[in-house]
C-alpha positions as CSV (number, residue, x, y, z in Angstrom):
1,M,-32.4,22.1,11.9
2,S,-31.3,18.8,12.8
3,Y,-27.3,18.4,12.3
4,Q,-26.7,16.7,8.7
5,V,-23.0,14.4,8.8
6,L,-20.4,15.7,6.5
7,A,-20.9,12.8,4.6
8,R,-24.0,13.2,3.2
9,K,-23.9,17.2,3.1
10,W,-21.2,17.0,1.1
11,R,-22.3,14.6,-1.3
12,P,-21.6,15.4,-4.5
13,K,-24.3,17.2,-6.6
14,T,-22.1,17.6,-9.8
15,F,-19.9,15.5,-11.8
16,Q,-17.3,17.6,-11.0
17,E,-17.4,17.3,-7.3
18,V,-16.8,13.8,-7.1
19,I,-13.1,13.7,-6.2
20,G,-10.7,11.1,-7.6
21,Q,-12.7,9.5,-10.1
22,A,-12.3,11.8,-13.2
23,H,-12.0,8.8,-15.5
24,I,-15.1,7.3,-14.9
25,T,-16.8,10.7,-15.0
26,R,-15.3,12.0,-17.4
27,A,-16.3,9.1,-19.8
28,L,-19.9,8.8,-18.3
29,Q,-20.2,12.6,-19.5
30,N,-19.3,12.1,-23.0
31,A,-22.0,9.1,-22.9
32,I,-24.5,11.1,-21.9
33,I,-23.5,14.3,-24.2
34,N,-23.4,12.1,-27.5
35,K,-26.5,10.1,-26.5
36,K,-24.6,7.1,-26.0
37,I,-27.0,5.6,-23.0
38,G,-25.8,1.6,-22.4
39,H,-28.6,-0.8,-20.7
40,A,-26.3,-1.7,-17.8
41,Y,-23.7,-0.3,-16.2
42,M,-21.8,-1.8,-13.3
43,L,-19.3,0.1,-10.8
44,V,-16.9,-1.3,-8.9
45,G,-14.6,-0.1,-6.1
46,T,-14.0,-0.4,-2.4
47,R,-16.5,1.4,0.2
48,G,-17.1,4.9,0.1
49,V,-14.9,6.3,-3.0
50,G,-18.5,7.5,-4.6
51,K,-20.0,4.3,-6.3
52,T,-23.8,4.9,-5.1
53,S,-23.1,9.0,-5.5
54,V,-22.3,8.4,-9.1
55,A,-24.8,6.3,-9.8
56,R,-27.3,8.7,-8.7
57,L,-25.9,11.7,-10.7
58,F,-25.7,9.5,-14.1
59,A,-29.2,8.3,-13.5
60,K,-30.4,12.1,-12.7
61,A,-28.7,13.4,-15.8
62,I,-29.5,10.6,-18.5
63,R,-33.5,11.5,-17.2
64,C,-32.9,14.5,-17.2
65,E,-35.4,17.2,-19.8
66,Q,-32.6,20.6,-19.6
67,L,-29.7,18.6,-19.7
68,S,-26.5,20.9,-19.3
69,A,-23.7,21.2,-22.0
70,D,-21.3,19.2,-19.5
71,G,-23.8,16.5,-18.9
72,N,-25.0,17.5,-15.6
73,S,-28.4,17.5,-14.8
74,C,-30.2,20.7,-14.5
75,G,-32.0,20.4,-11.1
76,N,-34.7,22.5,-12.3
77,C,-36.8,20.4,-14.6
78,A,-40.0,17.8,-13.7
79,A,-37.7,14.7,-14.2
80,C,-35.1,16.2,-11.6
81,L,-37.6,17.2,-9.2
82,D,-39.3,14.0,-9.3
83,F,-35.7,12.4,-8.7
84,D,-35.4,14.3,-5.8
85,T,-38.4,13.7,-4.1
86,E,-36.5,10.3,-3.3
87,T,-40.0,8.5,-3.5
88,S,-39.7,8.7,-7.4
89,M,-41.1,5.4,-9.3
90,N,-38.8,6.0,-12.3
91,V,-35.4,5.4,-10.6
92,I,-35.5,2.7,-8.3
93,E,-33.0,1.8,-5.7
94,I,-32.8,-1.4,-4.2
95,D,-29.9,-3.0,-1.3
96,G,-28.9,-6.0,-2.9
97,A,-28.0,-7.3,0.7
98,S,-31.4,-7.1,1.7
99,N,-33.8,-8.0,-0.9
100,N,-31.0,-10.6,-2.7
101,S,-34.3,-13.6,-2.9
102,V,-35.3,-14.5,-6.5
103,D,-38.8,-13.3,-5.6
104,N,-37.9,-10.0,-5.2
105,I,-35.9,-10.0,-8.4
106,R,-39.0,-11.3,-9.9
107,E,-40.8,-8.8,-8.9
108,L,-38.5,-6.2,-10.2
109,I,-38.6,-7.7,-13.1
110,S,-42.2,-7.5,-13.6
111,N,-42.3,-4.1,-13.6
112,V,-39.7,-2.9,-15.8
113,H,-42.0,-2.9,-19.0
114,Y,-44.0,-0.2,-17.8
115,L,-43.1,3.4,-19.1
116,P,-41.5,5.8,-16.9
117,T,-44.3,8.8,-15.8
118,L,-42.1,11.4,-16.3
119,G,-38.3,11.6,-18.4
120,K,-37.2,9.0,-20.9
121,Y,-35.8,6.2,-18.7
122,K,-36.2,4.0,-15.9
123,V,-33.5,3.5,-13.8
124,Y,-32.8,0.8,-11.5
125,V,-30.0,1.1,-9.3
126,I,-28.8,-2.1,-7.1
127,D,-26.4,-1.2,-4.2
128,E,-23.9,-4.6,-3.5
129,V,-24.9,-6.6,-6.5
130,H,-22.9,-9.4,-5.6
131,M,-25.1,-10.2,-2.5
132,L,-28.0,-11.4,-4.9
133,S,-28.6,-15.2,-4.9
134,T,-27.2,-17.2,-7.7
135,N,-31.3,-17.8,-8.3
136,A,-31.8,-14.2,-7.9
137,F,-29.0,-13.8,-10.9
138,N,-30.5,-16.4,-13.2
139,A,-33.8,-14.9,-12.9
140,L,-32.4,-11.3,-13.8
141,L,-29.9,-12.5,-16.9
142,K,-32.8,-12.8,-19.6
143,T,-34.3,-9.1,-18.9
144,L,-30.7,-7.5,-18.5
145,E,-29.8,-9.3,-21.9
146,E,-32.4,-7.9,-23.8
147,P,-34.1,-4.7,-21.5
148,P,-37.0,-2.8,-22.5
149,A,-35.2,0.6,-24.3
150,H,-36.5,3.0,-21.5
151,V,-35.0,0.7,-18.8
152,V,-31.0,1.4,-17.2
153,F,-29.9,-0.8,-14.7
154,I,-26.8,0.6,-12.6
155,F,-24.7,-2.1,-10.3
156,A,-22.9,-1.6,-7.6
157,T,-20.4,-3.9,-6.2
158,T,-17.3,-4.0,-3.5
159,E,-16.8,-7.6,-4.7
160,A,-16.9,-7.5,-8.5
161,Q,-15.2,-11.1,-8.3
162,K,-18.0,-13.0,-6.5
163,L,-20.2,-12.3,-9.4
164,L,-21.3,-14.3,-12.4
165,G,-19.2,-14.1,-15.7
166,T,-22.5,-13.8,-17.5
167,V,-24.0,-10.7,-15.5
168,L,-20.4,-9.1,-16.0
169,S,-20.3,-9.3,-19.8
170,R,-23.6,-7.4,-20.0
171,C,-22.2,-4.4,-18.6
172,Q,-20.2,-1.7,-18.9
173,R,-18.2,-1.9,-16.3
174,F,-16.2,1.1,-14.0
175,D,-13.3,0.7,-11.8
176,F,-13.1,2.9,-9.2
177,R,-10.0,3.7,-7.6
178,N,-9.2,4.5,-3.6
179,I,-8.5,8.1,-3.2
180,S,-5.6,9.1,-3.1
181,V,-4.2,11.4,0.5
182,T,-3.4,14.0,-1.4
183,D,-6.7,14.2,-3.0
184,L,-8.2,13.7,0.5
185,V,-6.7,16.7,2.2
186,A,-7.3,19.3,-0.2
187,H,-11.5,17.6,0.2
188,I,-10.8,17.9,3.9
189,K,-9.5,21.8,3.6
190,E,-12.3,22.8,1.3
191,I,-14.8,20.9,3.7
192,A,-13.0,23.3,6.9
193,R,-12.9,26.6,4.4
194,V,-16.4,26.3,4.4
195,E,-17.6,24.8,7.3
196,G,-15.1,26.8,9.3
197,I,-13.3,24.1,10.7
198,N,-9.7,25.0,12.1
199,F,-6.7,22.6,12.8
200,Q,-4.0,23.2,15.1
201,N,-1.3,21.9,12.5
202,D,-1.8,20.6,8.7
203,Q,-0.3,17.0,10.0
204,L,-4.1,16.5,11.5
205,I,-5.3,17.1,8.6
206,A,-2.8,14.4,6.4
207,Q,-3.5,11.8,9.4
208,I,-7.1,12.2,9.2
209,A,-6.7,11.7,5.4
210,L,-4.3,8.7,6.0
211,L,-7.0,7.1,8.7
212,G,-9.3,7.3,5.5
213,R,-7.8,4.5,4.0
214,G,-9.2,6.0,0.4
215,S,-12.5,6.4,0.9
216,A,-13.8,9.7,1.2
217,R,-17.4,8.7,3.1
218,D,-14.7,7.1,5.7
219,T,-12.9,10.2,6.3
220,L,-15.5,12.6,6.6
221,S,-16.7,10.2,9.4
222,L,-14.2,10.3,11.0
223,L,-13.6,14.2,10.9
224,D,-17.1,14.3,12.4
225,Q,-15.8,12.4,14.8
226,V,-13.4,14.1,16.6
227,L,-15.4,17.5,15.8
228,T,-17.5,16.0,18.2
229,S,-14.5,16.4,21.1
230,S,-13.4,19.6,19.5
231,Q,-14.3,23.1,21.1
232,N,-15.6,26.1,18.8
233,N,-14.2,23.9,15.8
234,M,-10.9,23.7,16.8
235,I,-9.1,20.2,16.2
236,T,-6.0,19.7,18.3
237,E,-4.0,16.7,18.7
238,E,-5.5,15.8,21.8
239,N,-8.9,15.9,20.4
240,L,-7.3,13.0,17.6
241,T,-6.1,11.0,20.4
242,L,-9.1,10.8,22.6
243,S,-11.8,11.1,19.3
244,L,-10.3,8.3,17.5
245,G,-7.6,6.7,19.9
246,V,-4.6,7.4,17.3
247,A,-1.9,9.0,18.3
248,G,-1.0,12.5,16.9
249,P,1.5,12.9,14.3
250,S,4.0,15.1,16.6
251,I,4.7,12.9,19.7
252,I,5.0,9.7,16.5
253,K,7.2,12.0,14.9
254,N,9.3,12.2,18.1
255,I,9.1,7.9,19.1
256,I,11.0,7.7,15.3
257,A,13.5,10.3,16.0
258,S,14.2,8.3,19.7
259,L,14.7,5.3,17.6
260,Y,16.9,6.2,14.8
261,E,19.0,8.3,17.1
262,G,19.0,4.7,19.5
263,K,17.4,7.1,22.5
264,T,15.5,4.6,24.4
265,Q,14.8,6.4,27.2
266,E,12.7,9.0,25.4
267,L,11.1,6.4,23.0
268,S,9.9,4.4,26.3
269,K,8.3,7.9,27.7
270,D,6.7,8.8,24.5
271,Y,5.2,5.5,24.0
272,N,4.3,5.1,27.5
273,K,2.4,8.3,27.4
274,L,0.2,7.1,24.6
275,L,-0.8,3.9,26.3
276,S,-1.8,6.3,29.3
277,E,-3.8,8.0,27.0
278,N,-5.4,4.7,26.2
279,V,-4.3,4.6,22.8
280,P,-4.2,0.8,21.6
281,V,-0.8,-0.9,20.7
282,K,-2.5,-1.8,16.8
283,N,-3.1,2.0,16.3
284,I,0.6,3.1,17.5
285,A,1.8,0.6,15.4
286,S,0.0,1.3,12.2
287,S,0.6,5.3,12.8
288,L,4.5,4.5,12.9
289,L,4.4,2.1,9.9
290,D,2.7,5.0,8.1
291,E,5.0,7.5,9.1
292,L,8.2,5.2,8.7
293,F,6.8,4.4,5.1
294,L,7.3,8.2,4.4
295,D,10.6,8.5,5.9
296,L,12.4,5.6,3.1
297,K,11.2,8.0,0.1
298,V,12.2,11.4,1.8
299,K,14.4,10.8,4.7
300,K,18.8,11.3,4.2
301,D,19.9,11.1,7.4
302,L,20.0,7.5,7.5
303,S,20.5,4.7,4.4
304,Q,17.6,3.3,2.7
305,A,18.5,-0.1,3.4
306,E,18.9,0.5,7.4
307,L,15.2,2.3,6.9
308,I,13.9,-0.6,5.2
309,W,15.1,-2.9,7.9
310,I,13.6,-0.9,10.7
311,Y,10.2,-1.0,8.8
312,E,10.5,-4.6,7.8
313,T,11.4,-6.0,11.2
314,I,8.4,-3.7,13.0
315,A,6.0,-5.1,10.1
316,K,6.9,-8.5,10.6
317,E,6.9,-9.0,14.4
318,T,3.9,-7.1,15.2
319,S,1.8,-9.9,14.3
320,W,3.0,-12.5,17.0
321,I,2.7,-9.2,19.1
322,F,-0.6,-8.4,18.9
323,N,-1.6,-12.1,20.1
324,S,0.6,-12.1,22.7
325,I,0.1,-12.3,26.3
326,A,1.3,-8.6,26.8
327,P,1.1,-7.0,23.8
328,E,1.8,-3.8,25.4
329,K,5.3,-4.8,26.5
330,A,6.6,-6.9,23.5
331,F,6.0,-4.1,21.2
332,E,8.4,-1.6,23.4
333,V,10.9,-4.7,23.5
334,L,10.5,-4.3,19.3
335,L,11.0,-0.8,19.4
336,Y,14.2,-0.5,22.0
337,K,15.2,-3.7,19.3
338,A,15.1,-1.0,16.7
339,A,16.6,1.6,18.6
340,L,19.8,-0.7,19.5
341,R,19.8,-2.4,16.0
342,R,23.5,-0.9,15.7
343,S,24.5,-3.0,18.7
344,F,23.8,-6.8,17.6
345,F,26.1,-6.8,14.8
346,T,30.4,-7.1,14.5
347,N,32.3,-5.8,11.3
348,K,34.6,-7.5,9.6
349,I,37.0,-7.3,7.3
350,A,39.0,-9.6,4.6
351,S,40.7,-9.9,1.3
352,P,38.3,-10.7,-1.7
353,T,39.6,-14.3,-2.0
354,S,39.9,-15.4,1.8
355,V,36.9,-17.4,4.0
356,E,36.8,-14.5,6.3
357,K,35.5,-11.6,3.8
358,S,32.0,-10.4,4.4
359,E,30.5,-7.4,3.9
360,K,30.4,-4.2,6.4
361,I,27.3,-4.6,8.6
362,I,25.8,-2.1,10.3
363,T,22.5,-3.7,11.0
364,D,21.4,-7.0,9.4
365,V,20.4,-5.0,6.3
366,K,23.8,-4.8,4.5
367,T,25.2,-1.4,3.1
368,I,25.6,-1.4,-0.7
369,D,28.2,0.0,-1.5
370,K,30.0,0.9,-4.7
371,T,31.6,-2.2,-4.7
372,W,31.7,-5.9,-6.7
373,E,29.4,-7.6,-3.6
374,G,27.2,-4.2,-3.7
375,F,26.7,-5.3,-7.2
376,L,25.6,-8.9,-6.3
377,T,23.3,-7.6,-3.8
378,F,22.0,-5.3,-6.5
379,L,21.6,-7.9,-9.1
380,N,20.3,-10.2,-6.4
381,A,17.0,-7.8,-6.0
382,K,16.8,-7.6,-9.8
383,S,17.5,-11.1,-11.2
384,P,18.6,-13.8,-8.4
385,A,19.3,-16.0,-11.1
386,S,21.7,-13.6,-12.6
387,A,23.4,-13.0,-9.4
388,S,23.6,-16.8,-8.3
389,N,25.9,-17.4,-12.0
390,L,28.1,-14.6,-11.3
391,E,29.0,-16.3,-7.6
392,Q,30.4,-18.8,-9.2
393,G,33.2,-17.1,-9.9
394,N,35.0,-14.1,-8.1
395,I,36.9,-10.5,-8.9
396,I,40.6,-11.6,-9.1
397,S,42.1,-8.1,-9.2
398,P,39.9,-5.0,-7.5
399,L,38.0,-2.8,-9.5
400,R,39.3,-0.6,-11.9
401,L,38.0,2.7,-12.8
402,D,40.0,4.7,-14.4
403,N,39.1,8.5,-17.0
404,G,35.7,7.3,-16.3
405,E,35.9,3.7,-17.5
406,L,35.5,0.6,-15.3
407,S,37.1,-2.5,-15.5
408,V,36.1,-6.0,-14.1
409,E,37.7,-9.1,-14.4
410,L,36.1,-11.8,-12.8
411,G,37.8,-15.5,-12.6
412,F,36.1,-18.8,-12.6
413,G,37.6,-22.0,-11.2
414,Y,37.9,-25.3,-12.9
415,S,34.6,-26.5,-11.7
416,G,32.9,-23.1,-12.8
417,F,33.6,-23.7,-16.6
418,V,30.3,-24.5,-17.6
419,F,29.6,-20.7,-15.8
420,F,32.4,-19.3,-17.6
421,E,31.1,-20.4,-21.2
422,Y,27.3,-19.6,-20.4
423,L,28.5,-15.9,-18.8
424,S,30.4,-15.9,-22.3
425,D,27.5,-15.8,-24.8
426,I,27.6,-12.6,-26.5
427,E,23.9,-12.1,-25.0
428,V,23.8,-13.1,-21.6
429,H,27.8,-10.9,-21.3
430,Q,25.9,-7.9,-22.7
431,K,23.2,-8.2,-19.7
432,V,26.0,-8.2,-17.2
433,V,27.7,-5.5,-19.0
434,N,23.9,-3.5,-19.1
435,N,23.5,-4.3,-15.0
436,L,27.2,-3.2,-14.2
437,S,26.1,-0.2,-15.8
438,E,22.8,0.8,-14.1
439,Y,24.7,-0.5,-10.4
440,F,27.8,1.8,-11.0
441,G,25.9,4.5,-13.3
442,I,28.3,4.3,-16.2
443,D,27.8,4.3,-19.4
444,Q,27.7,0.8,-21.2
445,S,30.3,1.6,-23.6
446,K,32.7,2.3,-20.6
447,I,32.4,-0.4,-19.0
448,H,35.1,-3.6,-20.0
449,L,34.0,-6.9,-18.3
450,N,36.8,-9.5,-18.6
451,L,35.8,-13.5,-18.0
452,K,39.2,-15.8,-17.2
453,Q,38.7,-19.5,-17.1
454,L,41.6,-20.9,-14.5
455,E,44.0,-23.3,-14.9
456,S,42.8,-26.6,-12.1
457,H,46.2,-26.1,-10.0
458,E,45.6,-21.7,-9.7
459,K,44.4,-21.2,-6.1
460,F,40.5,-20.1,-6.2
461,V,37.6,-19.2,-4.1
462,S,34.6,-18.3,-5.7
463,T,31.7,-15.8,-3.9
464,A,29.7,-19.2,-3.7
465,E,31.9,-21.4,-1.8
466,I,32.5,-18.4,0.3
467,K,29.3,-17.7,1.8
468,D,28.8,-21.7,2.3
469,Q,32.0,-21.4,4.7
470,L,30.9,-18.3,6.3
471,A,27.7,-19.7,7.0
472,E,29.9,-22.7,8.8
473,I,31.8,-20.6,11.0
474,S,31.6,-20.7,15.2
475,L,27.8,-21.1,15.6
476,Q,29.0,-21.0,19.0
477,E,29.9,-17.1,18.8
478,K,26.7,-16.6,17.0
479,V,25.1,-17.9,20.0
480,D,27.0,-15.9,22.8
481,N,26.6,-12.7,21.1
482,F,22.9,-13.1,20.7
483,K,23.1,-13.8,23.9
484,N,24.9,-10.8,25.2
485,N,22.7,-8.4,23.0
486,P,21.1,-5.0,24.7
487,M,17.6,-6.0,23.4
488,L,17.9,-9.6,24.9
489,K,19.2,-8.2,28.2
490,E,16.3,-5.2,28.1
491,A,13.8,-8.4,27.4
492,E,14.7,-10.9,30.3
493,K,14.8,-8.1,32.7
494,M,11.5,-6.7,31.7
495,F,10.4,-10.3,31.8
496,N,12.3,-11.5,34.7
497,A,13.0,-14.8,33.0
498,K,16.4,-16.5,31.0
499,V,17.5,-17.3,27.8
500,D,17.3,-21.2,27.9
501,K,18.3,-22.4,24.4
502,V,19.3,-20.7,21.2
503,I,18.5,-22.6,18.0
504,I,19.9,-20.7,14.7
505,E,18.5,-21.7,11.5
506,N,21.6,-22.4,9.0
507,K,19.5,-20.8,5.6
508,K,21.2,-20.2,2.8
């Protein structure tokens, strides 16, 4: 018997075997059991998530003559056996991509009035229905609005936004979800158990599921591909790399560990090993970002701010790297940049009302301590307008935390009177207290926010003024620091070039 690919061999035969779409299968089973069958259904979702499989299960069940109690077809009656022949005249499957003309639809319509030879319903399944021409849709509309009682249409599409509203309004719509990695991992493990497939480690299963990008069909196709290079159904990291051109999970973890610890030599060694194994730089970048994203949720050794900076930097800069003359080298330099991040910036210390004031910086992401500056950073991410209003003032005495109660004194200069009045409003004042409570983790009743309007003769510098003045400080110093940073020196050495000119944009 010829080999049958896993995606076909493991196509669900009951509603319970459909993975990740319980919200849809449950609704369809209820409709079958309660004999509330509509005349048109629209199944929407990305490829490989079960639309066609569910359409077939539903078509078979509504025609079954000895229906199971849970709404599944019996598989043994005449109607079920007729369905299994795949040449049934009672269940017609049409590919909308290749049968999209008005003539194709008119031919279909001309046959809808004929009663089914077996079973109660005649079912038309049209896949990729969005590919039908406008004229074809118009020809279908009348029949779709008032079909014969024995006809059921089941449409499937990956692009519902391309469908006419007049078509969608005549259908019961079901939106399929991308299948979670957790569900795909469980599915792979069950297949492996039955098929006698072994894995070097569970990380390989997770990586194949991740590469499936929410599609069961794509995931099983990848598994099939990896199996072709395995021996005795044992899948190793080497199989994964050779057959899919992706990096194995262990070497990716090694690269990330070196990146976190600033070990450029070890990082370079592992990165170039992947290149020597013909793993495309795009695949390396994708695997790194997937792993970094997971670390954002669980990593404890680095601050979340630092992890966000690393992820954002690599994600942003890969777009131009892939189109550069030497993407492999450019991406390696980018990894150096992430690894050497702590050497690019210097710490600054100053008093709250000093122009030289700035927050402690370990990378270009600000560390958020439980300070007034940290609170403003937190608030800016949540509500930039609220943060901007508070920045028109500044704290006029250190924050005090006594017996679990927080005291904040916020002053406003003579020119900031309008902001003082606005923030003094009872509702606005309470919102600031609520935000302070959320950030500092202190009950609202234990936060004392005192706003003070300063006299015109009193010396005062607002947070906004400090930020503006900091932005103007020593552009040449910034240029010199940039020219002397290790990442740039590495790049100049690698590309045998020198930086001729540095332009720093002053973005507020």
